[in-house]
N, C-alpha and C positions, 0 to 999 in steps of 0.2 A: 504493500500500500504506500509506504513512504517513498520508494523510488518513483512510483507513478505520480505522486503529488509533486515531486521534484521535477520530473520531466514535463509535467503539465504546466508548471509555472514558467518554464523556459519556452515552451511552444506557444503559450497564450501571450506572453509578453516578450516575444523575441526581439522586437525593435528596442525596447528599453534595455533588455539584457545585452544586446549588441552594442548600444551606445555606452553602457557601463564597461563592457569588455574593451572597447576601443579606448576609453579614457584610461583604463588600467594599462593597456598596451603602450600608449603614448607616454604615460608617466613613468612606467617601469623602463621603457626603452631609453628615454632621456637620462634617467637615473643610472642605468647600466652603462651607457656611454660615458657619462661624467665620472663614474667610479672607476671605469677602466682607464680613462685618461689620467685621473688623479693618482692611481696606483702605478701607472707606467710613465708618468710625465717626468719623474726623477731621472730615469735612465735616458729618456729622449732628450730632455733639456741638458743633461750632462754631456751627451754627445754633441749637441748643438753648441754649448758654451766652450767645449774643447776646440772648436773651430776658431775661437778668438784668441788662442794662444795658451802658453803654459800657466800652471797654477802653483807650481812649486819651484823654488830657486835653491840650487845647491852651490855653496861657496866654500873656500878653504876655512878651516876652523880658526886660523890666525886672524881672519878678517872680523870675527865676532868678539875678539878680545879687546874691546874698547873700554876705556876708563874715563869716568867723569869726575873732574876735580874742579870744584868751585864754578860749576856750570860750563866748563870747557871740556869738549870731547877730545880725548887723547887716543890716537890710534898707534899701532905698532909701527916702528920705523921701517922704511923701505916700501916696496910696492905690494906688500901683502904676500900671502902664501899661494901655492898652486896645488891643484889636484893632478893626479896621474891619469893620463888618457887611458892607460891599460886597465885601470880599475873600473872604468865606467860600465863595462859589460856586467858587473855585479849588480847593477840596477835591475836586471832581468832575473835575478835569483832571489829577491826578497819575497815575503809572504804574499804581498799584493802585486806581484810582478805583472800579472795578466791585466791589471787595471791601468798600467802605464801605457798610454796610447803612443807616446813618442818622447824622445829627449834629444837635446842638441847641446853640445859643449860650445863654449865661446872663449876666445883669446884675442885680446886687442893689442895692437902695436901701432906705431907711427913710422911712416917711410915716405921717401920722395917718389913721385910718379913722373916718369919720363916717357915720351916727350910732352904729353898733354899738360902735365902739371908744371913744366919748366923747372923741375928740381924742387918744387915746394912740397913740404911734408903734409900728408893727409892721413886720416884715420884708416887703419886696416883692421877688419874684423875677420877672424878665422873661425870656421865652424865645419861641421859635417853637413853635407848636402843630402846625400842618400848613401850612407856608408853601411856596408854589410859587416857584421861582427858575429862572433860566436860567444854564446852564453852557455857554458858547459858543452853539451852536445847539440844544442839548439841554435840554428842560424837565425839571425834577425837583421832587419834593416832599419837604421835610425838616422835622424838628422833633421835639418831645418825644414825639409820638404814635408815631413810628417808633423813636426812639432809646431810649425808656424804656417798653417794652411791659408792664413789671411794675407801672407806675403803675395803680392801680385808681381809676377815676373813677365816682362815683355821680352820674349826671346826664349832661350832654353836655360834650364838649370845646368850649372857646371858639374863636372864629374870630379869626385874626390881624388882620383889618382892622376889627374891631368893638371897642367898649369893653366887653369881657367878661372874666371872670376865673374861676379856680378857687380855692376856699378850701381850705387845708390842713385835714386832719381835726381836728387839735388846735385850730387857730385857730377853725374852725367851731364846735367844741364850746364853746370859751371865750366866743365872741361870739354863740352861738346863731344861726348863719347857716345858711340852707337854700337849695337851688337856687331861683332866682326872686327872691331878695332883691337889693337894690341897696345899694351903699356909695359913699361919695364920698372921693376922694383928691385933695387939693390942688385942690379945686373941680371935680374931674372925676368924673362919675358912671360907675360900673361895675356891670354886671349879673353876678351870681353864677350861672354855668350848671351848676356841679357841685362836688362835694366830692372831693378827691383824697387817697388814702392811699398814702404812699411812705416815703422816709426822713425822719428827724426834721426836717431843714432845710426840706424842702418842706411837711411837715405843720404846721409852725409859721408858715407864710408865706402870703401872698396871691400866687398865680401869675398874672401878667398878660402880655399880648402884649409883646414886646420893645420895640416903639415906645413903649408907655405907660411902661415902666420908664426908657427913655432920656429921656422928657419929664420924669418926676418927678426924675431925677438931674441933669437939665440937661446931658446928654452925648449929643447926637445921633450916631448911627452907632456908638456905643461898645458893645463886647462885652468882658466880663471873662474868661469861660471858654467853651470849646467842648468839649462831650462828644461823642466819636466812637465809634461802634460799628462795628468792622471785622472781617471774617472773616480770621483769621490762622493761620499755621502755628505749631504748638507750638514753644517755645524749644528749641534745641539748642546745641552748643558754638559753632557759627558765629554764631548769633543773639546770643550774649553778648559777642562780641568787639567791640572799638572799631573802627569803620570807618576812623578816621583812621590806624591803623597797618596797614591791609591793603594787599596788593599790588593793582594794577589788576584783575587777573583775579579775585581773591578778592572784591574790592569789588563788581565787576559781579555776581558770583553772589549776594552778600548783598543787593545793591540790588534784584535781580530775584526775590527770594524774599519771600513775603508774611508776613514776621515783623512783629510789632507795632513793633519798633524801626525796621525799614526803612520802614514806612509812616509812622511818626512823623517820620523823617528827611525823607521826601518832602514831608510837610505843612509842615515848616519851610522847605523850599525854595520852596514855592508861596505861602505867606502871609507877607507882610512882618512883621517884628518878632514872630514867633511862636516859642514854645518848646513842643514837643510831646514827650510821654513816655507810655509805657504805664502803665496803672494796674497796678502790679506784682502785687498780690494776685490780680487776675483772671487775668492771663497765667500766673502760676506755677501756680495751681490748675487751669487749663485743661490745661496740659502734663502735670501730674501725673495728672489723671483720664484723659486720653487714653492715656498710656503704660501705665497699669495696666489699662485696659479692653482695649487691644490685646494686652498680655501675657497676659491671661486668655483671650482668644479663641484665641490661638496655642497656649496650653497645652491647651485643650479639643480643638483640632484634632489636636495630637500624641497626646493620650490616645485619641481615637477611632481614629486610624490604628494605634496600637499594639494596641488591642483587636481591630481587624480583622485585623492580622497574626497575632495569637495564634489567632484563630478559623480562619484559613486554614491555619496550621501544624497545628492539630489535625485538620482535615478531610483534609489531604494525608497526614499520618502514618497515619490510618486507611485511606486509599486505598491507600497502598503496602503496608500490612499485608495487606489483602484481595487484592492483586494480586501477591503473592510468586511464585506458581506461573507466572503470565503472564510476569513479568520473567525468571524462571529459564529458561523455555522460549525466550524471545527470545534470551537469551544463549547457550543451548545450540545454537540453529540458526544462530549467527553474528552476531547483532546486536552492534554495538560499543557501548562505553560512551557515546560521543558521540551515537549514535542514541537510546539510552534517555534520556539527559539531554535531548536535543532534544524528545522526546515529552512529557516532564513539563514542560519550559519552555514548550512550545506550549500545553499545557493551562492552565498558569498565566497565559499571555498572553491567551488567549481569555477566561478568567474575569475578568482585570483589565480588559479592554476592555468586556465586558458590564457588569460591576459599576461600572466607572468612569463609563460613559455614564449608567446609571441613577442613580448617586450624584450626578452633576452635576445631573440633573433634580430629584432630591430635595433637594439642597443649595440650589438656586435657589428652590425652594418654601419651605424653612425660612427662608432669608435674607429672602424677601419678607414672610413672616409676622412675623419679628422686627422688620423695618423698620416695618411698618404698626402693630404693637402698641406698640413702644417709641418710635419716632420719628415716627409718623403719616405716613410716606412710604416709598416702596419702596427696598429695597436690592437692586441687581442684581448678578449675577455678571459681572464684566468679561470680555470675550472673551480678553484676554491671559492670564487665569488658567486657561483651559480646558486647554491643553496641559500646564500645570504640574500640574493636578489629575490628568489622565490619567497623567502620568509618576509621580506619587505613588502612584496606584492600582497601576501596574505594579511599582513598587519595593516596595510593601508586600506584594503577592502573591508576588513572587519571594523576598523576604526570609522570608516565612512558609513557602515551599516548599523553601527551601535545604536544611534539615536532612533533610527527607524524600527529596529527590533524592539527596543524598549516601548515605543509607541504601540507596536502591534500587540505586545504582551499586556498592555494596559487597557486595551479595548474591552468594553462591556458588551457581551453578546446580546443581551436583551435590548440595549439601546441601538446597537448596530442593526440588528435584524428588524427592529421597528422602523428603522430609517431615520432616526433622530440624530445620528452622528455622521 
């Protein structure tokens, strides 16, 4: 009998049930898409932000030994220490090695350029462009081409094993250099393969292979800075704590989380005489952007579910109004309040399941379109979120139906059947 009553309610009021199901589908679909974006936006944004450059800077430990006396910053004498080029492959052996997207060493020098510079000294920046190295038994390619994808090169990238170079855009304009030109540095000829547009330091310099800069500076194997681009977790309270004051359990949790600080800590462990720190502005902006986007997505999901709940409430209220006589008759022939409540709850559950399943499919499609349009990659609905979404659909439907069910239970059969209600 109960299944027949349930089926009869859907057959007789198919338009209202369809409208309620559509409302649930749309609400759950938008909520699913927003939740999928909110849970996946961290990785997507992290990859996007890595295109704007490195977020960790590695320098010699000697450079961090500054002393402040009476407000005056005192640095060690000389031009500071250097890192060993041969140690840099150890970056790919740390715990979070797979999170390191790329890294590029830097060494600066000054030298005269001939004939274009007429013997005048200019800034020389040595780096890896696309250098192949071995980290244990694994081969990898690192350099500026991976670490600084925002560098715009007009022409071709130089090769690390050739006497080739990039001319900074401002330097090229000043000396009228073009791809294909040749310059001499300390009796060594270099071919200009391209013009690079980047930050002012690079645009005013001649960018050469690291080995050439080491030869000019007379410092073989020397590296002054290493820029590291790593996929990191946005900063939270744990990330900002000093690991030296943590308990062993908390330290393990911090160490095994891909914070910029913990990756920098592991870099210091791997490379002798190294001091690594996050480039604070990049990390802070990343965390701020991610938290705001995630908050916006969750707010939109809540708004969509609220709208669906209101639509279900309106549909169920109309349904109860139209079925007053039916409810009164059921009560008159002995139907209990619990049976009537079970009938309406069952209707709401069926609507929630149908609307929830269709909403999941719609949300997956919307999330995929957002991923392809905004991030040029797919955003998938994680399987673990599916029962959560169906639970939300059921909760929204029952919440929207609660007032109507209470009204149905409060109807007096004598008044309803007499036609006074």
